[in-house]
N, C-alpha and C positions, 0 to 999 in steps of 0.2 A: 504494499500499499504506499509506504514512505517512498520507496523508489521511484513508483507510479509519479507521484506528486513532483518529485524531483527533477525528473525527466521534462518537465515543461521550464525547466529554468537553467540559465548558463551563469557562467561565470564572467569575473571582469576581465580576463584575458580574451576571451572569445568576443565580448562586450567592445572591448576596445578595438579588435581587428574590424567587427562589422561596422564602426563609426570611423575608423581610420584615425584615430587619436592614441596618444599615449596611455598604458595602463594605469599611471597615476592620475592622468587627467580624467579617466573613468570613475576611479576611487573617490577624487575629489568633488565630481557632479554628484556622485552617490551620497556621500556626507552631506552634501548642500542643500540635498533635496532636488536638485535639476535633473536628475535620472532617476527614474521609478525603479528604485531597488529596495530590497530588503536584506538586514542582514542576519546573518544566520551562523553563529558562533563568531568565529574572526574571518569570516566569508562574507561577501557581498554578492548576492543572487539576483537575476534579472528575469522577469517572466518572457516568455520568447515571444508572446503576442504583444506585450508593453515595449519590448523593445523594437519590433518591427514597425509600430506606430511611433514610437519617439524618432525612429531612424528617418521615416518618411518625412517629417518636419523640421529635422536637426539641420542646422546650415554650419558646418565647423568652421569658424573663424579664428585666424591667428591672433595672437596677444597685441597688445598696443604696439605701435612702430612709432619711432621717435619722431618726432616733428621737426622738420627740416626748416631752417631759417631761409 
């Protein structure tokens, strides 16, 4: 039963590959509540359907770039 439930969730390594971002960026977004993830022990998990919904509207932006004079 528990294994069937966990089959619907994926870890941050796969999430980061799907979103094409660094794994620490994915974890940070999860901690900040910007990525729909649940914590199970010391691991972050994302439901596959929620990740697909998030990925459809996700726009990866680079960090601030320096302003040139």
